[in-house]
C-alpha positions as CSV (number, residue, x, y, z in Angstrom):
1,M,5.7,-4.8,-14.5
2,K,8.5,-3.5,-12.3
3,S,7.8,-2.4,-8.7
4,L,9.2,0.9,-7.4
5,S,9.9,2.0,-3.8
6,I,7.7,4.9,-3.0
7,N,7.2,7.0,0.2
8,V,4.2,6.0,2.2
9,T,3.3,9.6,2.9
10,N,2.8,10.1,-0.9
11,I,0.0,7.5,-1.0
12,Y,-3.6,8.7,-0.8
13,V,-6.1,6.1,0.5
14,P,-9.7,6.8,-0.8
15,T,-12.3,7.2,2.0
16,K,-14.3,4.2,0.8
17,R,-11.2,2.0,1.0
18,R,-10.4,3.1,4.6
19,G,-13.7,1.7,5.8
20,L,-12.6,-1.8,4.8
21,L,-9.6,-1.8,7.2
22,D,-9.4,-4.8,9.6
23,A,-6.9,-4.1,12.4
24,E,-6.4,-7.9,13.1
25,K,-5.5,-8.5,9.5
26,V,-3.0,-5.6,9.6
27,E,-1.4,-7.0,12.8
28,A,-1.1,-10.5,11.2
29,L,0.4,-9.1,8.0
30,A,2.9,-6.9,10.0
31,E,4.1,-10.1,11.8
32,D,4.5,-11.9,8.5
33,I,6.3,-9.0,6.8
34,M,8.7,-8.9,9.8
35,E,9.5,-12.6,9.3
36,S,9.4,-12.9,5.5
37,G,9.4,-9.4,4.0
38,L,6.7,-7.8,1.8
39,K,6.0,-10.5,-0.8
40,I,3.5,-8.7,-3.1
41,P,3.7,-5.0,-3.9
42,I,0.7,-2.8,-3.5
43,Q,-0.9,-1.2,-6.6
44,V,-1.2,2.6,-7.0
45,R,-2.0,5.0,-9.8
46,R,-0.4,8.4,-10.3
47,D,-2.4,11.5,-9.4
48,N,-0.2,14.6,-10.0
49,E,2.3,14.7,-7.1
50,R,0.9,11.8,-5.2
51,F,-0.3,8.2,-5.7
52,V,-3.8,6.8,-5.2
53,L,-4.0,3.3,-3.6
54,I,-5.7,0.8,-5.8
55,E,-4.9,-2.5,-4.0
56,G,-3.1,-3.3,-0.8
57,L,-4.6,-1.3,2.0
58,H,-3.7,-3.9,4.7
59,R,-0.1,-4.3,3.4
60,L,0.3,-0.5,3.4
61,E,-1.0,-0.1,6.9
62,A,1.1,-3.1,8.1
63,M,4.2,-1.4,6.7
64,K,3.3,1.9,8.4
65,A,2.7,0.0,11.7
66,L,6.3,-1.4,11.3
67,G,7.6,2.1,11.0
68,E,8.6,1.7,7.4
69,T,8.7,5.0,5.3
70,T,8.7,3.3,1.9
71,I,6.8,0.5,0.2
72,N,7.2,-1.4,-3.0
73,A,4.4,-0.6,-5.4
74,L,3.3,-1.3,-9.0
75,I,2.2,1.8,-10.9
76,V,-1.0,1.0,-12.9
77,A,-2.9,3.1,-15.4
78,A,-6.1,4.8,-14.3
79,R,-9.3,3.3,-15.7
80,R,-11.1,5.2,-18.4
81,H,-14.8,5.5,-18.0
């Protein structure tokens, strides 16, 4: 799978994922990203004109904290129930 650079403002974070956010982890990741870059892309799925976050909440928030406007992401297929 190839990662794409997408705009962070086009990524929707589901409410139940937001509750898992750890500010200390975001800060530590932001420092690591400043030193080494983003090593693992986040995972999102398409939802019309936006993307829905699947994995990578702390990486996304760390990139936002660094003032980045784009992030590398893998586009995955939605699960079928």
